C-alpha positions as CSV (number, residue, x, y, z in Angstrom):
1,M,-18.7,-14.1,-15.2
2,R,-18.3,-12.7,-11.7
3,V,-15.3,-10.4,-11.6
4,L,-13.6,-9.0,-8.5
5,V,-11.9,-5.7,-9.3
6,L,-9.4,-4.6,-6.6
7,H,-8.7,-0.9,-6.5
8,S,-6.2,1.0,-4.3
9,H,-6.1,4.7,-4.9
10,P,-7.1,7.1,-2.1
11,V,-8.0,10.2,-4.2
12,E,-11.6,10.3,-5.6
13,E,-10.7,12.8,-8.4
14,S,-7.6,10.9,-9.6
15,Y,-6.8,9.4,-12.9
16,G,-6.5,6.1,-11.0
17,K,-10.1,6.4,-9.9
18,A,-11.1,7.2,-13.5
19,L,-9.4,4.0,-14.6
20,Y,-11.2,2.0,-11.9
21,R,-14.6,3.4,-13.1
22,Q,-13.8,2.7,-16.7
23,T,-12.8,-0.8,-15.8
24,V,-16.0,-1.5,-13.9
25,E,-18.2,0.1,-16.5
26,S,-16.6,-1.8,-19.4
27,L,-16.8,-5.1,-17.6
28,E,-20.5,-4.5,-16.9
29,K,-21.1,-3.5,-20.5
30,A,-19.6,-6.8,-21.5
31,G,-22.2,-8.6,-19.3
32,H,-20.0,-9.4,-16.3
33,T,-21.2,-9.1,-12.7
34,V,-18.7,-6.8,-11.0
35,D,-17.7,-6.9,-7.4
36,G,-15.8,-3.6,-7.1
37,C,-13.5,-3.7,-4.1
38,D,-12.2,-0.2,-3.4
39,L,-9.8,-0.9,-0.5
40,Y,-9.6,2.7,0.6
41,E,-13.3,3.3,0.4
42,E,-14.0,0.1,2.3
43,Q,-11.3,1.1,4.9
44,F,-9.5,-2.2,4.5
45,D,-6.9,-2.7,7.3
46,P,-3.7,-3.8,5.6
47,V,-1.8,-4.5,8.8
48,L,-0.9,-8.1,9.4
49,S,-1.1,-8.0,13.1
50,R,0.7,-10.2,15.6
51,R,-2.5,-12.3,16.1
52,D,-2.9,-12.6,12.3
53,R,0.6,-14.0,12.0
54,L,0.2,-16.4,14.9
55,V,-2.9,-18.0,13.3
56,Y,-1.7,-17.6,9.7
57,H,-1.5,-21.3,9.0
58,D,-4.5,-22.3,11.2
59,Y,-7.4,-22.6,8.7
60,P,-10.2,-21.6,9.3
61,E,-9.1,-19.6,12.3
62,N,-7.0,-17.4,10.0
63,L,-10.2,-16.2,8.2
64,K,-12.0,-14.5,11.1
65,L,-10.9,-10.9,10.6
66,V,-11.1,-11.0,6.8
67,E,-13.9,-13.4,6.1
68,S,-16.0,-11.1,3.9
69,H,-13.0,-10.5,1.6
70,V,-12.2,-14.2,1.5
71,E,-15.8,-15.0,0.4
72,R,-15.6,-12.4,-2.3
73,L,-12.3,-13.9,-3.6
74,K,-13.8,-17.4,-3.5
75,A,-16.8,-16.2,-5.5
76,A,-14.7,-14.6,-8.2
77,E,-14.3,-16.1,-11.6
78,G,-12.2,-13.2,-12.9
79,L,-9.8,-10.9,-11.1
80,V,-8.7,-7.4,-12.2
81,I,-6.2,-5.3,-10.2
82,C,-6.5,-1.6,-10.8
83,T,-3.8,0.3,-9.0
84,P,-1.0,2.9,-9.2
85,I,2.5,1.6,-8.7
86,W,4.5,3.5,-6.1
87,N,8.3,3.0,-5.7
88,F,8.1,0.0,-8.0
89,G,5.6,-1.8,-5.8
90,F,1.9,-2.0,-5.0
91,P,0.5,0.5,-2.5
92,A,0.7,-0.8,1.1
93,I,-3.1,-1.3,1.3
94,L,-3.0,-3.7,-1.7
95,K,0.1,-5.5,-0.5
96,G,-1.7,-5.9,2.9
97,Y,-4.8,-7.3,1.1
98,F,-2.6,-10.0,-0.4
99,D,-0.9,-10.7,2.9
100,R,-4.2,-10.8,4.9
101,V,-6.6,-12.4,2.4
102,W,-4.6,-14.7,0.3
103,L,-4.1,-17.1,3.2
104,P,-3.4,-20.8,3.5
105,G,-6.7,-22.6,2.9
106,V,-7.8,-19.7,0.7
107,S,-5.3,-19.1,-2.1
108,F,-3.1,-22.1,-1.4
109,E,-2.7,-25.2,0.7
110,L,0.4,-27.1,1.7
111,V,0.0,-30.8,0.7
112,N,2.9,-33.1,1.5
113,G,5.2,-30.1,1.7
114,K,4.1,-28.8,-1.8
115,V,2.0,-25.7,-2.5
116,E,-1.3,-26.4,-4.2
117,S,-3.4,-23.5,-5.6
118,R,-6.9,-23.0,-4.3
119,L,-7.6,-20.2,-6.9
120,R,-8.2,-22.4,-10.0
121,H,-11.9,-21.2,-10.0
122,I,-10.5,-17.8,-11.3
123,R,-10.4,-18.1,-15.0
124,K,-9.1,-14.7,-16.1
125,L,-6.6,-12.2,-14.7
126,A,-5.9,-8.6,-15.6
127,A,-4.0,-5.7,-14.3
128,V,-4.5,-2.0,-15.0
129,L,-1.5,-0.1,-13.6
130,T,0.0,3.4,-13.7
131,Y,3.7,4.0,-13.2
132,G,5.5,7.3,-12.6
133,A,8.6,5.6,-14.2
134,T,9.3,5.2,-17.8
135,P,9.2,1.7,-19.3
136,F,13.0,1.7,-19.3
137,R,13.3,2.7,-15.6
138,A,10.7,0.0,-14.7
139,F,12.7,-2.5,-16.7
140,A,16.0,-1.5,-15.1
141,A,14.4,-1.9,-11.6
142,G,13.2,-5.4,-12.6
143,N,9.5,-4.3,-12.8
144,P,8.4,-6.2,-9.7
145,P,4.6,-5.5,-10.1
146,K,4.7,-6.9,-13.7
147,K,6.4,-10.0,-12.5
148,I,4.0,-10.4,-9.6
149,V,1.0,-10.2,-11.9
150,K,2.4,-12.2,-14.9
151,R,4.3,-14.8,-12.9
152,V,3.2,-15.1,-9.3
153,L,-0.5,-14.4,-9.5
154,R,-0.8,-16.2,-12.9
155,A,0.9,-19.3,-11.4
156,Q,-1.6,-19.3,-8.5
157,I,-4.6,-18.8,-10.7
158,N,-3.8,-20.6,-13.9
159,P,-0.3,-20.8,-15.3
160,V,-1.3,-21.6,-18.9
161,R,-3.8,-18.9,-19.4
162,P,-2.8,-15.5,-20.8
163,V,-2.9,-12.4,-18.5
164,T,-4.1,-9.0,-19.7
165,F,-1.5,-6.5,-18.5
166,L,-2.1,-2.8,-19.2
167,A,0.3,-0.2,-18.0
168,H,0.5,3.6,-18.5
169,Y,4.1,4.4,-17.8
170,D,5.7,7.8,-17.3
171,M,2.7,9.3,-15.6
172,N,5.1,12.1,-14.4
173,N,5.2,13.3,-18.0
174,C,1.8,12.2,-19.3
175,T,-0.6,14.4,-21.3
176,P,-4.3,14.6,-21.5
177,E,-3.9,12.7,-24.8
178,T,-1.9,9.9,-23.4
179,R,-4.3,9.5,-20.5
180,A,-7.3,9.5,-22.8
181,K,-5.7,6.9,-25.1
182,F,-4.9,4.6,-22.2
183,L,-8.4,5.0,-20.8
184,T,-9.8,3.9,-24.2
185,R,-7.4,1.0,-24.3
186,V,-8.5,-0.1,-20.8
187,G,-12.2,0.1,-21.8
188,D,-11.6,-1.9,-25.0
189,A,-9.6,-4.6,-23.1
190,M,-12.2,-4.9,-20.3
191,E,-15.0,-5.3,-22.9
192,R,-13.1,-8.3,-24.3
193,F,-12.2,-9.7,-20.8
């Protein structure tokens, strides 16, 4: 299966980058073809410009500035999001990716006033996330990233299929042991993806 792995952490030596590498290596070990999309490394521009917004609903005009990313999304049969969670949300670069690439005609289409998904070719969805917050603080804040992955993205891709959701909470108080345990958990889950 061809798997698109979206990564959004700017620091090469970070634990987030280690999780990304583990994700890619484990998927490849399981026989998947991996398209690793490191948004910072690729210098993805997350800004939805005035022009982008003016042509937002004009397919295929809306694709011109992000066509290579659209083609990668269309080719994917699996999607893994590997990112830190900052202030109970995705980093701006990843949010910008969704705003600029998941466009009308790409991720959805309006048919008779109703939204129809264009991402049904993606068969599996997973998220590998790190939070500074504890599970309780994330819960108390409504845990928007978890809802986006398990509800919004799942509905766009395939609402009846399960989602692999892996989160290391309380990174502000983590230990080498908790990080190693989570890294192993991610590797095992990606080998079963």
